[in-house]
C-alpha positions as CSV (number, residue, x, y, z in Angstrom):
1,M,131.4,174.4,64.1
2,T,132.5,174.7,60.5
3,V,132.2,178.2,59.1
4,G,132.3,179.5,55.6
5,F,132.4,182.7,53.6
6,V,131.4,184.0,50.3
7,A,132.6,187.4,49.0
8,F,131.5,189.2,45.8
9,H,134.0,191.6,44.3
10,Y,133.1,194.0,41.5
11,P,136.1,195.0,39.5
12,G,135.8,197.4,36.6
13,P,135.8,195.6,33.2
14,E,139.3,196.8,32.4
15,H,140.6,195.2,35.6
16,F,138.6,192.0,35.5
17,E,141.3,189.5,34.5
18,E,144.0,191.1,36.7
19,F,141.6,191.0,39.6
20,V,140.8,187.3,39.0
21,G,144.6,186.6,39.2
22,R,144.8,188.6,42.4
23,V,141.9,186.7,44.0
24,R,143.4,183.3,42.9
25,T,146.7,184.3,44.7
26,A,144.7,185.2,47.8
27,C,142.9,181.9,47.7
28,E,146.2,180.0,47.4
29,F,147.5,181.9,50.5
30,V,144.4,181.3,52.5
31,R,144.4,177.6,51.7
32,T,147.8,177.3,53.4
33,R,146.5,178.6,56.7
34,P,145.7,176.2,59.6
35,A,142.2,174.7,59.6
36,C,141.3,176.0,56.1
37,L,139.2,173.3,54.4
38,T,138.9,175.1,51.1
39,A,139.2,178.5,49.3
40,E,138.1,179.0,45.7
41,C,137.8,181.7,43.1
42,W,134.8,181.8,40.8
43,V,133.4,184.3,38.4
44,T,129.7,184.9,37.7
45,A,128.4,183.8,34.3
46,D,127.6,187.4,33.3
47,G,131.2,188.5,34.0
48,E,130.1,191.1,36.5
49,A,131.7,189.7,39.7
50,V,134.6,187.7,41.0
51,V,133.4,185.5,43.8
52,T,135.5,183.8,46.5
53,T,134.3,181.0,48.7
54,G,135.8,179.1,51.5
55,R,135.3,176.9,54.6
56,F,137.2,176.7,57.9
57,E,137.1,174.4,60.9
58,S,136.2,177.4,63.1
59,A,135.4,181.1,63.2
60,E,138.7,181.7,64.9
61,A,140.6,179.9,62.0
62,L,138.7,182.1,59.5
63,K,139.6,185.3,61.3
64,A,143.2,184.2,61.8
65,A,143.6,183.4,58.1
66,F,142.2,186.7,56.9
67,A,144.3,188.6,59.5
68,A,147.4,186.9,58.1
69,A,146.4,187.6,54.5
70,R,145.8,191.3,55.4
71,D,149.1,191.5,57.3
72,S,151.0,190.0,54.3
73,G,149.3,192.4,51.9
74,V,147.6,189.5,50.0
75,I,144.2,191.1,50.6
76,T,143.1,194.6,51.3
77,E,139.9,196.1,52.8
78,R,139.3,198.1,49.7
79,D,140.7,197.9,46.1
80,E,140.5,200.9,43.8
81,R,139.8,198.6,40.9
82,E,136.4,197.7,42.3
83,H,133.7,199.9,41.0
84,R,131.3,199.1,43.9
85,P,131.9,197.9,47.4
86,R,132.6,194.2,47.8
87,E,130.1,192.1,49.7
88,F,131.3,189.6,52.3
89,F,129.1,187.1,54.1
90,T,130.1,184.7,56.9
91,L,128.3,181.4,56.7
92,L,127.5,179.0,59.6
93,S,126.9,175.3,59.2
94,R,123.7,173.9,60.6
């Protein structure tokens, strides 16, 4: 079953562009992982959030990609530049 994710990140305004760059780097890393179909960086039209989206061939592939990204330091559980907690949603195809 294909699975996806969407994550909303809320960096402070003074860190917004830097955070976009960091998220783009993370997406590039995740796209290289086995069974990743896509990973993209978006920003909301109001400039409040950086949004990441992605799709994987399986839940196991998604978990493995994020574990590899954490292990390499490309992503972190929390970032002090975020002024509110990020929101992460796993999506299931139907």
